[in-house]
Residue, then its C-alpha position, 0 to 999 in steps of 0.5 A: m500500500a505504501g507504493r500507492r499514490r492518491p488519484k491526481g485529481v483528488r490529491a489537491a482537493l483533499s489537501a485543501v480540505r484536510l481537517t485543521r483541529p478546532q480550537a474548542q470542542p462543541e458543547a456536549p449534547p443533552a445526556p441520557p439517564l446514566a447510572d454509572p459514574r464511569v459512563e457519566a465521566l466518559f460522556q462529559e469527555y467524549a460526547p462532543k467528539v461523538y456529536a462531531l463525528a455523527r455530523r460528519f457522517g451526515f446526521d443533522a443536529d437533532e439526529a446527531e443528538d439522538g445518535v449521541q444519546e443512543v451511543f452512551v446508552k449502549v456504552q452504559r449497557r456494555i461497560s461491564t464487558f470492557r476488559g482493557e484489551a484495547a484502549l478505552s477510547t478505542w473501545l468507546y469509538q467501536v461502540a459509537v461507530n456501530a451505534l451510529r451506523d445502526h441509528r442511521r440505518r433506522t432513521l436515514r433513508l435518504a442521504r443527507p449532505l455532510p454538514f461541513a463548514a467551508g471556513p478559511g482553515g478548511f472543514e471545521d467542526a460540525e456547526p449548523a449552517e444557521q449558526r454561522v454568521e455570514a460576512a456582510t460583504p461578498p467574499p474575495a474571489e479566491e474565497a468564493v472559488r475555494a468555497e465552491r470547490k468545497t461544496l463540490i467535494r461535499a457533494a461528491l462525498d455524499r455520492l459515495p457508498a457508506r463504507f467509502r465515505e466512512v473511512l474518508v471521514l475518519r482518515e481525512l477529516e478526523g485525522w485518524s491513523y490507518r491503525d486506529i481506523a482498523r481497530v475501531l472498524e475491526l478490519p485488517q489494516g490492509t483492508v482499511e488502506s485498500r478501502i481508503f485508496r478506492a474511496r479516493e478513486r471514487l471521490a475523484a470520479e464523482l468530482k469529475k462528473l460534478e465538474g463536467a456538469l457545471 
């Protein structure tokens, strides 16, 4: 896999939108009833991160809050099964990704646009569009071009099968290593690397289609 290179058309696009770490995490969504103090502590630390992950997976704000609650209800049910064979954060993200997948299958029948903010530093944490304050004056031409490009990338991501969009979000937007993605998705690392490579190819193809339609 080390010898593979990103498709030429997508290399610059992904570098342009690669995640820059936010200065502050979003506020924690409302907590579900949690009887275990350990889970309450995990909720306070990880709920904003799980919320942001759900938004990047395509959930709107209300659905993301519902998803977070479902995640931590499952964490509470399963915390007794944690044996310390992996890091607690890895175990929690395994529960989170699977719970969000289940929630999405039940509640989302149509693909929803990924809620990425086209800020000057790249994609920002999942801030609803209605909470972003637009500038009073039109953006400079360069910013307008960059914003249009990011809109195209968002639309192209939306067209990808879930298995491809998921690994691209974790790798390119969350900044996870191949090893961490493999652990959380419970896949061989080689499978993850191959899937990400194919996801980039599909993204490049979808971008080409969208650009040709302009």
